[in-house]
N, C-alpha and C positions, 0 to 999 in steps of 0.2 A: 577191286578196282584201285583203291588207294595204294595197295601193295605194288601194283604195276607202275603207278606213277612214281613210286619210290625206287624203281629200277631193281626190284628184288628178283633173284633168279627163279623163284617160284612163288606166285601169289596165292595166298590162302583163299580157299573157296568160302562162299557165304555160309555153307553148312558147317565148315570147320570153325569159322568165327563165332557162330551162334553156339556151338558146342562148348567152346572155351568160356563164353559169357555165362552159359548155364552152370558150368562147373565152378566158376568164381562167384556165383551168386549175383551177377550184375543184371540178370534178366530171368524171367520165368516163362514168357511166351514169345520171346524175340524182341520185346520192347526194350528201349534204352532211354530212361528218363533222367539219367545223370551224366552230364558232360564230363565230370571228373572220372566216373567209371569208364566212359568211352575213351578217355585219354589213356587210362591204364590198360584197357583192352587193346587199343591200337599199338601201344608199346610192346605188348606181349606177342600179338599175332603177326605184326609187321616188323618186329625187331628194329624199331625206329625210336626217335625221340618225339614226344608229344608235349606241346605247350598248351595249357588251358588258358584261354583268354576269356575274361569276364568284363562286365561293365558296359555291354552293348556294342553294336557294330558301327557306331558313328565316330566322328572326330578322329582322334589319334588312333583309335582302334581300326578305323577304316583304312587309314594310311598304312598301318601295320599289316593288315590283311592283303592289301594290294601289293605291297612290296614283297610279301611272302609269295604271292602268286607270280609276280614278275621274276622271282628267283627260280621259277619252275617247280615250285613245291605245292603240294595239295593241302587242302584244309577241309575239315568236317564241320557242317553247320546244321543245327537243329532248326526246324521250321514246321509250320502247318502245311500239309500237302493237300492240294486240290485234286480233283479227279483226273486232271491231265498232268499230274506230278508237279505243277508249278506252285509257287508260294500262295497261300491264302491266309485269311484272318479268321481263325476258329477258336481263339482263346486257349489253344493247346490241345483241343479235342482231337486233332488230326496230326499230332506231333510225329515227325519222322526225321531222318537224317539224310543229308545230301553231301556229296563230294564235289567241291569246286576245284577245278584244275587249271583255270585260266580266266582271263578278263578281256573284254572288248571295251576300249575306252574312247569316248568321243571328246576330242580336244577343241578348245576355243582358241581363236587367234591363229598364229602360224608358228608354233613352237619348233625349236630345233630338235629333230628326232635322230639323235646320234645312234649309230649301230643298228638302224632299222632298215628293212628291205621293203620297198613298195611292191605291192601285189601286181603281178603282170597283167591280170585281167580286170582288176578293179582299182582304178586310180583313186588315190586318197586313202586307201587302206594299206597300213604298214604293219609288217610282222616284226616283232621283237624276239630275239633269240635269248632264252634264259642262260645264265643269270643276267638280268637287265636292271641297271640301277640309274640310268641317265634320264628317266622320264620325269619331267617337271609336273608333279602331281597337282600343283596349283593351277595348271592349265586344263585339268580334267573337268568337263562339263557334264558328261553322262558316263555311267558305268554299268556294264552288264557282266554277269558271271557265267562262265561256261560250267554248267553244273549237271549232275546226274543223281537222281534219287536212287537209293540202294538197289531196288528191284527193277528199275526201269532199264530198257534195252538201248536207250539213246540219250545223247547229250542234248541239253537245251540252253538257250541264252535267257537268263533271268535278269530283270532289272535289279540292280543292287538295292535300290530303295524298297522294292517289294520284299526282297529277302530280309533286309534290316527290319522292316515293319512287322513281318511275320515272326521273326526271331524275338522281337521285343514284346510280343503279346502272348508268349507261351506261359500261361499262368495257371491253367486249370486242368485237372484230370477229367477225361471224358466221362460223363454220366452213363453213357452206353456201356463203356468198359466197366465202370463201377458196379453196374447191375447185371453183368453177364455171368457172374458166379465163378469167374476165373481169378487166379492169383497173379498179381503184378508186382514188380519191384519198383517202388516209388521212394525216392530219398527223403530224409527228414527235411521238412520245408516244402515238400511237394514238387510238382512240375515246375513251378516258378523258380524255386531255389536250384533245381537241377539243370534247367535248360535255358531259362529266360536270359537273354543278353550274352550268351556264351557261344564259343566256337573252339575248335581244337585244331591247332596248327601242327602239321607233321613234317618231319625232315629225317633224312637218313641218320642212323646212329653213327657217331664218330668211330673211326677205325681204332683198334687198340693202341696204335702208336700215337693217335691224336688225343686220346682220352686223358 
C-alpha cells in the first residue's frame, strides 16, 4: 500500500516485502520490532527515501507528521493493534504497523482555507489538494489519521491522540510470544528501543538529476 501512495509503477506485494525482510534478518516470523530496520526495508522495497523520526509523536514531531501528510506523503507508525485494527494500550504486546496516508483536521474559529475546495454534499468539509502548506496548524482543535493496518482491507479514521498514546507505550515484548517457542528478531534495548515514540516518513527518492 505504501508503494502505491508513492506512485510506484509496480507496488511490491506483502509476500515480497516479507521475503526481503527475512533475507536481511529484519524478521523471523513477519514481525518488525525495529523502526530503524523498517526504514531500511522501506527504502529497499519501495525505492524511496525513509526518514526515521524518534522522540514521540507530540509537539514539533506532530507538526512534522501533519505537514508530511499534507504534502501527500505516507508514513508508517507502530502501535498496539486492537481486534478491530484500531489503536489500543497493551504495553507493546500487540505491536503492529500501520500506514497513514491522510488527515482529517477539526479547526477552531474561522481560519482562511486557501486553495481548499468545499465538499459539494457536506458543508463545512474542505478538501486540500497536496502538496498543501497553507494550513494554520495553530487552528487545529482535533486530528484524525486516515490509516490502514498492514493486513486490513479497509481504511479507518483514528484519533491522533489514540495513535500517539498507543505508540508511546510500546515498551514490552509479548509474554505469549516469548513462550511460544518461536524465534523473533528483537533489537538491542527491546521493543521500547525499537518502536516506542518512533515513526517512519516516506517520500519518493530524488531523480538522478536531482540527487
